[in-house]
C-alpha positions in Angstrom: -5.4 26.7 -1.0 -4.9 23.1 -2.1 -7.8 20.9 -3.4 -8.3 17.3 -4.0 -9.8 16.8 -7.5 -10.6 13.8 -9.7 -7.9 13.2 -12.4 -8.6 15.4 -15.5 -7.1 15.8 -18.9 -7.2 19.6 -18.5 -4.0 19.3 -16.3 -2.0 17.1 -18.7 1.0 19.5 -19.0 0.9 20.2 -15.2 0.8 16.5 -14.5 3.7 15.8 -16.9 5.7 18.5 -15.1 5.2 16.7 -11.8 5.9 13.3 -13.4 9.2 14.5 -14.8 10.2 16.0 -11.5 10.0 12.5 -9.9 12.6 11.3 -12.4 12.7 8.0 -14.4 10.4 5.2 -13.3 6.8 4.7 -12.3 7.1 5.0 -8.5 4.7 7.8 -7.9 2.3 6.5 -5.2 -1.2 7.7 -5.4 -1.5 8.1 -9.2 -2.4 4.6 -10.3 0.3 4.7 -13.0 1.0 1.3 -14.5 3.9 0.3 -16.8 1.5 0.0 -19.7 0.2 3.5 -19.4 1.4 5.9 -22.0 0.9 9.4 -20.6 3.1 11.7 -22.8 0.7 12.0 -25.7 -2.8 13.7 -25.2 -4.5 10.5 -26.4 -2.5 8.2 -24.1 -3.1 10.6 -21.2 -6.8 10.7 -21.9 -6.9 6.9 -22.0 -5.2 6.7 -18.6 -7.4 9.3 -17.0 -10.5 7.4 -18.4 -9.2 4.2 -16.7 -8.8 6.0 -13.4 -12.3 7.4 -13.7 -13.7 3.9 -14.4 -11.9 2.4 -11.5 -13.2 5.2 -9.3 -16.9 4.4 -10.1 -18.8 2.8 -7.2 -18.8 -1.0 -7.4 -22.0 -2.5 -8.9 -22.9 -5.5 -6.7 -24.6 -7.3 -9.6 -21.5 -7.0 -11.8 -19.8 -10.4 -11.6 -17.5 -9.9 -14.6 -15.0 -7.7 -12.8 -12.6 -10.3 -11.3 -9.3 -8.8 -10.4 -10.5 -5.3 -10.8 -9.4 -3.0 -8.0 -12.0 -0.4 -6.8 -10.1 2.9 -6.1 -10.8 6.5 -5.5 -8.1 8.6 -7.2 -7.5 12.2 -6.4 -4.9 14.7 -7.4 -3.5 17.3 -4.9 -3.6 20.6 -6.8 -3.3 24.3 -6.3 -4.4 26.4 -9.2 -2.8 24.7 -12.2 0.0 23.0 -10.3 -0.2 19.3 -9.5 1.5 18.6 -6.2 0.8 14.9 -5.9 -1.7 12.1 -5.9 -3.6 10.0 -3.4 -5.7 6.9 -3.8 -8.1 5.0 -1.6 -8.4 1.4 -2.4 -11.7 -0.3 -1.4 -11.8 -3.8 0.1 -9.1 -6.0 1.5 -7.7 -8.1 -1.3 -4.1 -9.3 -1.7 -2.9 -6.0 -3.2 -4.4 -4.0 -0.3 -2.9 -6.5 2.2 0.5 -5.9 0.7 0.4 -2.2 0.0 -2.4 -0.7 2.0 -5.8 1.0 1.4 -4.2 4.4 0.8 -1.2 5.3 -1.2 0.1 8.9 -1.8 3.0 10.8 -3.2 4.1 14.4 -3.2 6.4 15.7 -5.9 9.8 16.7 -4.5 9.4 20.5 -4.8 6.1 20.4 -3.0 7.2 18.4 0.0 7.6 19.7 3.6 4.4 21.8 3.3 2.0 19.4 5.1 0.2 18.4 1.8 0.4 14.7 2.4 -1.1 15.0 5.9 -3.8 17.3 4.7 -4.7 15.0 1.7 -4.7 11.9 4.0 -7.1 13.5 6.4 -9.5 14.3 3.4 -9.3 10.7 2.2 -10.0 9.4 5.7 -13.3 11.4 5.4 -13.9 9.6 2.1 -13.3 6.3 3.7 -15.8 7.1 6.4 -18.4 8.0 3.8 -17.8 4.5 2.2 -18.5 3.0 5.7 -15.0 1.6 6.0 -14.0 1.2 9.6 -10.3 0.4 9.5 -7.6 1.2 7.0 -4.1 -0.2 6.4 -1.4 2.2 5.3 2.1 1.0 4.3 5.3 3.0 3.8 8.9 2.3 3.3 11.0 1.9 6.5 13.3 4.7 5.3 10.6 7.3 4.9 10.3 9.1 8.2 8.1 11.9 6.7 5.5 9.3 5.7 5.7 7.7 9.1 5.0 11.2 10.7 2.1 11.8 8.3 0.5 8.4 9.1 1.0 8.7 12.8 -0.4 12.3 12.9 -3.6 11.0 11.3 -4.0 8.2 13.9 -1.9 5.4 12.5 -1.0 2.7 14.9 2.1 0.7 14.1 1.5 -3.0 13.4 5.0 -4.1 12.4 7.4 -4.4 9.4 7.0 -6.8 6.5 9.3 -7.5 3.6 7.9 -6.6 0.2 9.2 -6.8 -3.4 10.3 -3.2 -2.9 12.0 -3.8 0.5 10.9 -3.7 4.1 7.7 -1.7 4.7 6.1 -0.4 7.9 2.4 -1.2 8.4 0.0 1.0 10.2 -3.8 0.7 10.9 -6.1 3.7 11.3 -9.4 3.1 13.1 -12.2 5.3 11.6 
């Protein structure tokens, strides 16, 4: 049975296995991986996981020194000691969310076609409701019919297509 868990250093090797399965590059939606993150060494991985945990902490309304800091809830999709993918819920509606959506997710190639993305998206919609969010934007590439089905199955209503730096993207809104 799959679970959504907070990122953890205990799954370093399992996460690396999933990361290598994607192939070269950083395009693994849902993991919050940045070009500056060094994840191969235990220390680098621990630093990255600590950053994700810090970004997942609830926003402090009196904290004014956090300009440009995205509030996110990161979760890994795991079964036992296997990392299937990641999903993130971005809080607010800043420029990044306007371009890429409130939720991003990715499933490693060998774990696709099992319904894991739809299951994880449904759980994150519950998290969004708990945060009193009432409407979420989800964006996917126009050439990703599996993601379109996942979004629509979870109540996504098509808004339109916009060009992004990664190519055209379909935009969907989900009312909570």
